[in-house]
N, C-alpha and C positions, 0 to 999 in steps of 0.2 A: 225269459219269463217276466223279469222285472218290467221290461218295456210293455209287455202285453197287459200286465196288471195296471200299470199307470195309465195306459191309453184307455182302458175300460173305465177306470175311475174318473178320468177326464170327461169321457163321453157321458157318463151318467150324471156327474156334477153339473155339466153344462146344460142339462135339462131344467136346472133351477129348483130341483126338489132335494129333500134330505136323502142321503144314501146311507143305508145300513151297513156298517163295517162288518158285522157278524154275518149278515146275509150274503154279502159280496165274497167274504172269506169262504163261505160254504160253496158258493157257485163256482169260484175259481180254484177251489181246492188248495187254498193256502191258509196259514194260521191268521188268527185275529191280530197278532202282534205284527205280522208281515204287513197287513193292511195299514196299521198305524204307522209303520215305518215309511210306507209309500206316500201316505198322506203328508207326512213331515217332509219328504223329498219334494212333493209337489209344492209345498209352501216355499221351499228353498228356490224353486224354479220361478217363483213370482205369483203364484196363485194364493189368494187370500181366502183360507178355508177355516170355518169355525165348527165346533162340535157341540151338540146338545145331548145330554145323557138320555138314553131311551129313544132318541130319534136318529142319531147318526151325524153325518158330516154335510155341510152345505157351503156353497160359495157365498161370500159376503155380498157380492154383486154378480149379476149374470154375465156370461161371456158368450160371444157369437163366434163360433169356430170357422176356420177356413174350410171351404167346400170345393173340392176339385170340379165337380160337375157344374156348379154355379160359375166358377171361374171360366171354364171352357165355354159355357153359354155366353158369358159376357164377352169373351174374345171373339166369338163368332159374330156378335152384334157389332163389333168393331172391325169386322172383315179381316180378322187375324187368325191364323191357323196354327200358331205355336202350340206345341205339346207342353202340358204342365203336369208336374207331379206335386202333390201336396202331402207333407209329412206332419206328424204330431211332434215327434221328438227326433232330433238328428244331431250329429256332432257340429256340422257346419254345412250349409247349402253349397258353398264353394267347394269344400273338400269332397262332398258327395259327387258332384259333377266331375271334378278332376280325377277321381278314382275310376270313373266310368269311361275316360278317354282311352283310346280314340274310337272304339267300335261299339260301345253301348250307350251312345248318346247321339241325338240327331241335331242338325243345325237349327238354332232358334229354341231349342228345348229349355224350359225353365223349371226350377225347383223352388218351392216355397215351403216354409216350415213354421209351425207355431212356437218352437223352442229350439235353441242351439245350445248344446252343452259345451261347445268349444268354438264359439263364434270368434272370427278374427277380423281385425282391422289392419290398416297399413303398418309397416315397421314392427310386426309381431305383436301388436297391442290386442288385448281382449276386447271383443265387442259384446257389451252387456246385452243379454238376449232373454228377458223375462217372457214367460209363457203367455201367448195370446194377447200380448200388449202392443207389439209393433209389427213391422213387416220385414221378414228376412227372405230375400229373393236373390236367386242366382240364375244366369242365363249362359248357355254355351253358344259361341259364335265361331264358325269355321273361317279361317283366314286363308283363302285360296292363294293370296299373294305373299304368304309367309308372315312371320311374326312381325316383320318391320311394318306391316300394314296396321299394327295395333297402336302405333304412335298416336297419341291424342284421344284414345278411346275413352278414358275417364272424363275428358272434356266433353265428348259427345254425349255420354251417359248423363252427365250433370245437366246439360241443356235439355235432354229428353225428360228428366225428372221435373225440371223447371216448367217445360211445356205443359205437363199434366197438371201441375199444381196451379199454374196461372189460368189455364183454359177451363179446367173443371171445378176448381175450388177458389178461384179468384184470390190466390195467395202469391204474392211476389216474394221471391227468394233471392239470396245472394250466393254467388258461386266462388269458392275458394280453391285456388289451384293447389294440388292437382285433383283432389277427390272429395271435397267437403261441400255440403249444402247448408247454408245458414238462413235464419230469419232474424234480422236486426241484431246480428253479432252473436247469435246463439245457435249451436249446432242442431240441425234437424235430421241430417242424414249423412252417410258416408259411403264411398264407393271403393271396392277392392277389385282390381283387375289382375288376373293371373294368366300366364302364358305357358304354353308347352309346344315345343317344336324347334325347327332349325330356321335360320335366317333365309335359306333358300328352300323352296317347296312349301306346300301347304302347312299351316300351323293351326293351333287351337287356342281359343281365348275363353276364359270363364270370367264373367262379370258379376260381381256381388254388390248388392244394395242393402243396406240396413237403414230403414226409415222409422223414426220414432212416431208412434201414434198415440199411445196412452201410457205414459211412464208411471209405474207403481212407485210410491214414495219410498218403499224399502230398497228399491233398486236404484233410485236417483241418488242415494247416498254414496253409491259406489263410483259415481262419475265425477272426474276431477276437472271438468271444464263447464262453462255455461252451456246449457242445453234448452231445447224446447220440444214440443211434440204437436202433432196436427190437431188433436182434440183441443189443446190449449189455445192454439192460434185461431181455429175456426169456431171455437165455443160450441161445438157439436160433435156427435159421434160420427165416425167415418166407416163406411162399408169396405172392409179390407178385401173382400172378394172382387168388388168392382175396381177398387184402386189398384190391386195387383194386375188385373187384366189391362187397365189403362196404361200402367207403367210398362208392361211387356210389350204392348202395341207401340208405344211411343219410342221405347228403346230400339225396337226392331226398325221402326221408320227412320230414326236418326242414323242408325248404323248403315242402313241402305243408302242414305244420302251421302254419308261419309265414304262409302265404298265407291260411289259414282263420281262425286265431285271433290272429295278430300275435305280438309278442315277449313280451307280458306273462306268459303262462304259463310262460315259460322263465327268467324273471329269477332266481327262487330257485335253479334248477339252476345257472345261471351263478355266482351268488354263492357257492355251496358250493365251486366249483372256481376261484374268482377268486384268482389268485396274489398280487395286491396288496390284496385286501379289508381295510380297516381298517389299512392300513400307510402310512407316509409315502412319498410319491412326488414326482418332479419331471416336469413336462410340458414338453417341449421343442418349440417351433415356430419354426423358423428360428433367429434369434439370441435369441429370447425364452425364458425359463425361468421356470416357475411351480411353486412348491412347495405341497403340500397333503397331505390324507389321501384315499386312494381309498375311496369309499363305494359301489362297485359300478357298476351301469348302470341306465338307465331304460327305459321301454317303447319308446323309439325307438332303443335301442342306443347312446345317448350315455354317455360316462363321467361319473360323478358325482364331482366333486372338491370337497372341503371345504377352503376357504381362509379363515382367520381366523373360523371358526365358521359361515361361510355355504357352503351347498352349491350348486354351479353345474354345469350340464351342459356337457360338452365334446364336440363332434361330431368325427367322423373327418376325414381329410384329411392334410395333410403334418405330422403330429405324431408324437411319440415319447414313450412312457411308460417311466420308469425308476425304480428304487428311490431313495428320498429320502436 
């Protein structure tokens, strides 16, 4: 019931008019106090709502909600037929698709949400997910050749995101192994790849992407690293419905390229955008720290780390790469 009330509040607030708490309480058969609590919860989700006695509640600035039909129309214009689900409130787009494996999801299916109550990054970190501010997108990809075929998927997706931002928005980005997208050293997006299945036989892959678009100031205070967002970089508003469709189409195209030709043809593209290429770095794995020089990636998507003149591959997992 709480989700229903909040979604209705969001729908009405998004129209840009005052919403009467008393009238809504009567229409939804809940108390006026309950409406007040839901408004407070929406504020904690990142919506800036103010109240005026006698008028009700109103958003401080208008929001443009994600629209499933518009997203599907945009995909068709891009000659892409991926199925898309749009949610207002969800725990995590990745978790949602993972729960639907293996029989309640189709190859290439995507899930997009306005808000995540339990958004996740790599290594168990929380992904700050304010309402209607960013893009939280996950896609399911069936791995006919087994989960071993997922090697380097985060690299492929990073390139796909870069393709969209450069081609459609004239924005050059930097890629940080294995899963981050930067603009001039500030984090713009992160990728989370999760696998299910055996090394032999078909497997399942869920790819999550969190892309900053318009960071609310109150949420920015929760982030412990330099960040940026698209509106800031482009100095204009971004159509999230169009952007989501462009990303889904680009990720699908890059994954098909990876399936046919592997990662080798993409190595030079990655190297040109590699944030740490030929720079001193430190690799952190638990309590262990290794310093060396980043030498790019290999055809398996592993980091090439030069230590004492010798280059060794470092595969993904619970590791973190930072400037040396």
